[in-house]
C-alpha positions as a LaTeX table, in Angstrom:
\begin{tabular}{lrrr}
\hline
Residue & $x$ (\AA) & $y$ (\AA) & $z$ (\AA) \\
\hline
Met1 & $-13.12$ & 211.96 & 50.94 \\
Lys2 & $-10.38$ & 209.38 & 51.33 \\
Ser3 & $-10.89$ & 206.10 & 49.47 \\
Tyr4 & $-9.69$ & 202.91 & 51.16 \\
Pro5 & $-8.41$ & 199.62 & 49.71 \\
Ile6 & $-10.96$ & 196.81 & 49.77 \\
Ser7 & $-10.92$ & 193.03 & 49.57 \\
Ile8 & $-13.72$ & 191.03 & 47.98 \\
Lys9 & $-14.49$ & 187.43 & 48.96 \\
Pro10 & $-17.13$ & 184.88 & 47.94 \\
Phe11 & $-19.85$ & 184.54 & 50.57 \\
Gly12 & $-21.91$ & 181.65 & 49.32 \\
Glu13 & $-23.45$ & 181.19 & 45.88 \\
Arg14 & $-25.39$ & 184.46 & 45.90 \\
Ala15 & $-23.30$ & 186.84 & 47.97 \\
Val16 & $-19.93$ & 188.51 & 48.36 \\
Leu17 & $-18.25$ & 190.04 & 51.39 \\
Val18 & $-16.49$ & 193.34 & 50.78 \\
Glu19 & $-14.03$ & 194.31 & 53.52 \\
Trp20 & $-12.35$ & 197.61 & 54.26 \\
Pro21 & $-9.30$ & 198.01 & 56.61 \\
Glu22 & $-9.96$ & 196.24 & 59.90 \\
Glu23 & $-10.56$ & 199.15 & 62.23 \\
Val24 & $-13.52$ & 201.02 & 63.68 \\
Ser25 & $-13.45$ & 204.40 & 61.97 \\
Glu26 & $-16.04$ & 206.99 & 60.98 \\
Ser27 & $-13.99$ & 207.72 & 57.86 \\
Ile28 & $-14.10$ & 204.07 & 56.79 \\
Leu29 & $-17.83$ & 203.91 & 57.49 \\
Ala30 & $-18.35$ & 207.02 & 55.33 \\
Asp31 & $-16.38$ & 205.35 & 52.52 \\
Ile32 & $-18.60$ & 202.26 & 52.76 \\
Leu33 & $-21.75$ & 204.37 & 52.66 \\
Asp34 & $-20.40$ & 206.32 & 49.66 \\
Phe35 & $-19.78$ & 203.03 & 47.87 \\
Met36 & $-23.33$ & 201.86 & 48.65 \\
Asp37 & $-24.76$ & 205.08 & 47.21 \\
Ala38 & $-22.64$ & 204.70 & 44.06 \\
Phe39 & $-23.70$ & 201.06 & 43.63 \\
Lys40 & $-27.38$ & 201.93 & 44.04 \\
Glu41 & $-27.01$ & 204.48 & 41.25 \\
Leu42 & $-26.22$ & 201.57 & 38.90 \\
Glu43 & $-29.85$ & 200.53 & 39.37 \\
Ile44 & $-29.16$ & 196.81 & 39.12 \\
Pro45 & $-32.23$ & 194.96 & 40.48 \\
Gly46 & $-31.89$ & 192.12 & 42.94 \\
Trp47 & $-29.08$ & 193.37 & 45.16 \\
Glu48 & $-29.37$ & 193.85 & 48.92 \\
Met49 & $-26.57$ & 195.31 & 51.06 \\
Ser50 & $-25.88$ & 195.20 & 54.79 \\
Val51 & $-23.08$ & 197.16 & 56.45 \\
Ala52 & $-21.36$ & 196.37 & 59.75 \\
Tyr53 & $-18.33$ & 198.36 & 60.96 \\
Asn54 & $-15.70$ & 197.71 & 58.25 \\
Ser55 & $-17.53$ & 195.27 & 55.98 \\
Leu56 & $-20.38$ & 195.14 & 53.51 \\
Thr57 & $-22.36$ & 192.00 & 52.69 \\
Met58 & $-23.85$ & 192.10 & 49.20 \\
Val59 & $-26.56$ & 189.54 & 48.43 \\
Tyr60 & $-28.03$ & 188.91 & 44.98 \\
Asn61 & $-31.52$ & 187.51 & 45.54 \\
Gln62 & $-32.38$ & 186.59 & 41.95 \\
Asp63 & $-29.78$ & 184.03 & 40.90 \\
His64 & $-26.31$ & 182.62 & 41.52 \\
Ile65 & $-23.50$ & 185.05 & 40.82 \\
Asp66 & $-20.31$ & 184.82 & 38.83 \\
Phe67 & $-17.73$ & 185.85 & 41.41 \\
Glu68 & $-15.10$ & 187.26 & 39.05 \\
Glu69 & $-17.69$ & 189.21 & 37.12 \\
Thr70 & $-19.18$ & 190.56 & 40.34 \\
Lys71 & $-15.75$ & 191.43 & 41.72 \\
Asn72 & $-14.88$ & 193.44 & 38.60 \\
Met73 & $-18.22$ & 195.24 & 38.79 \\
Ile74 & $-17.56$ & 196.21 & 42.42 \\
Leu75 & $-14.04$ & 197.44 & 41.67 \\
Glu76 & $-15.28$ & 199.52 & 38.75 \\
Cys77 & $-17.98$ & 201.00 & 40.96 \\
Gln78 & $-15.42$ & 201.91 & 43.62 \\
Glu79 & $-13.25$ & 203.57 & 40.98 \\
Gln80 & $-16.19$ & 205.70 & 39.84 \\
Gln81 & $-17.11$ & 206.46 & 43.45 \\
Ala82 & $-13.67$ & 207.99 & 44.03 \\
Lys83 & $-14.34$ & 210.50 & 41.24 \\
Ser84 & $-17.59$ & 211.81 & 42.69 \\
Lys85 & $-18.58$ & 213.52 & 45.93 \\
Thr86 & $-21.51$ & 212.21 & 47.92 \\
Glu87 & $-23.61$ & 214.55 & 50.04 \\
Arg88 & $-25.31$ & 212.59 & 52.80 \\
Ile89 & $-27.51$ & 213.89 & 55.60 \\
Gln90 & $-26.34$ & 212.75 & 59.03 \\
His91 & $-28.54$ & 213.12 & 62.09 \\
Leu92 & $-27.79$ & 213.22 & 65.79 \\
Trp93 & $-30.67$ & 211.56 & 67.67 \\
Thr94 & $-31.19$ & 212.17 & 71.38 \\
Leu95 & $-32.83$ & 209.13 & 72.96 \\
Pro96 & $-34.23$ & 209.13 & 76.52 \\
Val97 & $-33.11$ & 206.45 & 78.97 \\
Cys98 & $-34.32$ & 205.69 & 82.47 \\
Tyr99 & $-31.43$ & 204.25 & 84.52 \\
Asp100 & $-33.62$ & 203.36 & 87.51 \\
Leu101 & $-32.77$ & 200.03 & 89.14 \\
Glu102 & $-36.15$ & 198.69 & 88.00 \\
Phe103 & $-34.80$ & 198.82 & 84.43 \\
Gly104 & $-31.04$ & 198.72 & 84.95 \\
Met105 & $-30.78$ & 195.39 & 86.71 \\
Asp106 & $-27.03$ & 195.15 & 86.00 \\
Ile107 & $-26.06$ & 198.76 & 86.58 \\
Glu108 & $-24.83$ & 198.34 & 90.16 \\
Glu109 & $-22.77$ & 195.24 & 89.33 \\
Ala110 & $-21.42$ & 196.89 & 86.17 \\
Ala111 & $-20.36$ & 200.00 & 88.11 \\
Lys112 & $-18.67$ & 197.81 & 90.71 \\
Thr113 & $-16.81$ & 195.85 & 88.02 \\
Leu114 & $-15.71$ & 199.08 & 86.34 \\
Gly115 & $-14.58$ & 200.60 & 89.64 \\
Ile116 & $-16.86$ & 203.64 & 89.43 \\
Ser117 & $-20.10$ & 204.78 & 91.03 \\
Val118 & $-23.49$ & 204.30 & 89.42 \\
Glu119 & $-23.77$ & 208.06 & 89.02 \\
Glu120 & $-20.42$ & 208.21 & 87.25 \\
Leu121 & $-21.45$ & 205.37 & 84.94 \\
Ile122 & $-24.63$ & 207.23 & 83.97 \\
Gln123 & $-22.75$ & 210.51 & 83.53 \\
Gln124 & $-20.23$ & 208.92 & 81.21 \\
His125 & $-22.84$ & 206.98 & 79.25 \\
Thr126 & $-24.91$ & 210.12 & 78.57 \\
Ser127 & $-21.99$ & 212.46 & 77.80 \\
His128 & $-20.80$ & 210.73 & 74.63 \\
Gln129 & $-22.11$ & 210.61 & 71.08 \\
Tyr130 & $-22.20$ & 207.14 & 69.53 \\
Val131 & $-21.88$ & 206.31 & 65.85 \\
Val132 & $-24.36$ & 203.83 & 64.34 \\
Tyr133 & $-21.98$ & 201.37 & 62.66 \\
Gly134 & $-24.59$ & 198.78 & 61.81 \\
Ile135 & $-28.21$ & 197.72 & 62.29 \\
Gly136 & $-28.92$ & 194.02 & 62.61 \\
Phe137 & $-29.03$ & 190.92 & 64.85 \\
Leu138 & $-32.63$ & 191.99 & 65.49 \\
Pro139 & $-34.60$ & 194.43 & 63.28 \\
Gly140 & $-33.70$ & 197.88 & 64.57 \\
Phe141 & $-30.82$ & 196.72 & 66.80 \\
Met142 & $-28.12$ & 199.42 & 66.50 \\
Tyr143 & $-24.44$ & 198.63 & 66.95 \\
Leu144 & $-23.08$ & 201.80 & 68.51 \\
Gly145 & $-19.37$ & 202.59 & 68.54 \\
Gly146 & $-17.59$ & 205.27 & 70.50 \\
Leu147 & $-18.05$ & 203.88 & 74.00 \\
Pro148 & $-15.43$ & 205.39 & 76.35 \\
Ser149 & $-12.80$ & 202.86 & 77.43 \\
Thr150 & $-13.79$ & 203.44 & 81.06 \\
Leu151 & $-17.16$ & 201.76 & 80.32 \\
Glu152 & $-15.82$ & 198.72 & 78.46 \\
Ile153 & $-17.06$ & 195.60 & 80.21 \\
Pro154 & $-17.33$ & 191.94 & 79.12 \\
Arg155 & $-20.65$ & 190.38 & 78.23 \\
Arg156 & $-22.47$ & 188.57 & 81.02 \\
Ala157 & $-21.15$ & 185.09 & 81.74 \\
Glu158 & $-24.71$ & 183.73 & 81.47 \\
Pro159 & $-27.01$ & 185.34 & 78.88 \\
Arg160 & $-30.62$ & 185.93 & 79.84 \\
Leu161 & $-33.38$ & 184.03 & 78.05 \\
Lys162 & $-35.41$ & 187.24 & 77.88 \\
Val163 & $-34.23$ & 190.84 & 77.79 \\
Gln164 & $-37.01$ & 193.43 & 77.88 \\
Lys165 & $-37.70$ & 195.58 & 74.82 \\
Gly166 & $-35.96$ & 198.94 & 75.12 \\
Ser167 & $-33.21$ & 197.63 & 77.40 \\
Val168 & $-29.97$ & 199.59 & 77.10 \\
Gly169 & $-26.85$ & 197.50 & 77.51 \\
Leu170 & $-23.06$ & 197.48 & 77.58 \\
Ala171 & $-20.87$ & 194.75 & 76.08 \\
Ser172 & $-17.16$ & 195.04 & 75.34 \\
Lys173 & $-16.61$ & 198.24 & 73.32 \\
Gln174 & $-20.29$ & 198.70 & 72.45 \\
Thr175 & $-23.54$ & 200.00 & 73.80 \\
Gly176 & $-26.96$ & 199.38 & 72.30 \\
Ile177 & $-30.72$ & 199.10 & 72.71 \\
Tyr178 & $-32.78$ & 195.92 & 72.38 \\
Pro179 & $-35.63$ & 196.86 & 69.98 \\
Gln180 & $-37.80$ & 193.94 & 71.10 \\
Asp181 & $-37.94$ & 191.23 & 73.76 \\
Ser182 & $-35.19$ & 188.71 & 73.04 \\
Pro183 & $-32.44$ & 186.62 & 74.61 \\
Gly184 & $-29.26$ & 188.60 & 75.28 \\
Gly185 & $-26.01$ & 188.69 & 77.18 \\
Trp186 & $-25.33$ & 192.41 & 77.48 \\
Asn187 & $-25.12$ & 194.20 & 80.85 \\
Ile188 & $-28.44$ & 196.03 & 81.19 \\
Ile189 & $-28.14$ & 199.53 & 82.66 \\
Gly190 & $-31.47$ & 201.15 & 81.74 \\
Asn191 & $-34.41$ & 201.27 & 79.37 \\
Cys192 & $-35.38$ & 203.51 & 76.46 \\
Pro193 & $-39.16$ & 204.03 & 75.93 \\
Val194 & $-38.75$ & 204.88 & 72.22 \\
Asp195 & $-40.02$ & 202.33 & 69.69 \\
Leu196 & $-36.95$ & 201.79 & 67.47 \\
Phe197 & $-38.56$ & 199.49 & 64.92 \\
Asn198 & $-42.11$ & 199.63 & 63.57 \\
Pro199 & $-42.82$ & 197.41 & 60.53 \\
Met200 & $-46.07$ & 199.32 & 59.90 \\
Lys201 & $-44.22$ & 202.50 & 58.93 \\
Asp202 & $-42.75$ & 203.34 & 55.52 \\
Glu203 & $-39.35$ & 203.55 & 57.23 \\
Pro204 & $-39.53$ & 200.89 & 59.99 \\
Cys205 & $-36.27$ & 202.11 & 61.59 \\
Phe206 & $-35.93$ & 205.90 & 61.70 \\
Val207 & $-32.21$ & 205.77 & 62.54 \\
Lys208 & $-29.77$ & 205.13 & 59.69 \\
Val209 & $-26.26$ & 203.67 & 59.62 \\
Gly210 & $-23.89$ & 206.63 & 59.88 \\
Asp211 & $-26.17$ & 208.62 & 62.21 \\
Lys212 & $-25.16$ & 209.41 & 65.80 \\
Ile213 & $-26.94$ & 208.70 & 69.07 \\
Gln214 & $-26.72$ & 210.50 & 72.41 \\
Phe215 & $-28.57$ & 209.29 & 75.48 \\
Glu216 & $-30.46$ & 211.57 & 77.85 \\
Arg217 & $-31.24$ & 210.59 & 81.43 \\
Ile218 & $-34.93$ & 210.72 & 82.36 \\
Ser219 & $-36.97$ & 209.93 & 85.49 \\
Lys220 & $-39.45$ & 207.09 & 85.86 \\
Ala221 & $-42.30$ & 209.59 & 85.51 \\
Glu222 & $-40.83$ & 210.90 & 82.23 \\
Tyr223 & $-40.30$ & 207.32 & 81.08 \\
Lys224 & $-43.97$ & 206.49 & 81.62 \\
Leu225 & $-45.04$ & 209.69 & 79.82 \\
His226 & $-42.83$ & 208.99 & 76.79 \\
Lys227 & $-44.08$ & 205.39 & 76.74 \\
Ile228 & $-47.69$ & 206.59 & 76.51 \\
Glu229 & $-46.78$ & 209.22 & 73.90 \\
Gly230 & $-45.13$ & 206.52 & 71.82 \\
Glu231 & $-48.12$ & 204.18 & 72.08 \\
Val232 & $-50.50$ & 206.87 & 70.79 \\
Gly233 & $-48.04$ & 207.94 & 68.08 \\
Ile234 & $-47.24$ & 211.49 & 69.20 \\
Tyr235 & $-43.69$ & 211.05 & 70.50 \\
Glu236 & $-40.97$ & 212.33 & 68.18 \\
Pro237 & $-37.30$ & 211.73 & 69.14 \\
Glu238 & $-35.18$ & 214.88 & 69.14 \\
Lys239 & $-32.88$ & 215.12 & 66.15 \\
Val240 & $-30.31$ & 217.57 & 64.81 \\
Val241 & $-28.85$ & 217.63 & 61.29 \\
Leu242 & $-25.08$ & 217.48 & 61.73 \\
Asn243 & $-23.97$ & 218.35 & 58.20 \\
Ala244 & $-26.52$ & 220.99 & 57.20 \\
\hline
\end{tabular}
């Protein structure tokens, strides 16, 4: 596995920002995740880490940090990481989406803006695998990279005060799913009936950074069925281990 150069910057009194080369790359994401695994093996209590594309925010929740001391610790950890090989399980999750106009209130306008038909938009959106580059903004909100350039579209000029839970949207080079009702400015093209975040479970978000997502088109009848299955706790998203 290739190791990349990093920069380390203060990020307040209790945090540092570690940055990798400024590009969206699965290889860079893998390097970040390898570093996180190596740092966790140090078993230093009090540290929390959050990854997003090419950066890692490291927060120490017990006290202020000495930046130079922390920087040296991070560099030493990266050096040790380069000497070891990390085996990580990566899953491909297939998530159902209903693109009916009842759910995809922006799909016709988005297709018109992109210069394609609604059917072509759906075909393209469901034919690609998307990498989970980060989870944040809202608990369970996945930032998915790998959107084809033909589906790149600006955010809405006027964000909505409420976007329905499960809404699937497009914005710039990204696609994603709103895990709960919230304000939002993405172009909504459908809805996913799968509950992406459940704080009552041991693992509230079943998808991990580094996993992949592929969307599957379903009918309104299938949407209602999956919704009921999810509410009674019997729906299990389809998954495949990619690196078995």
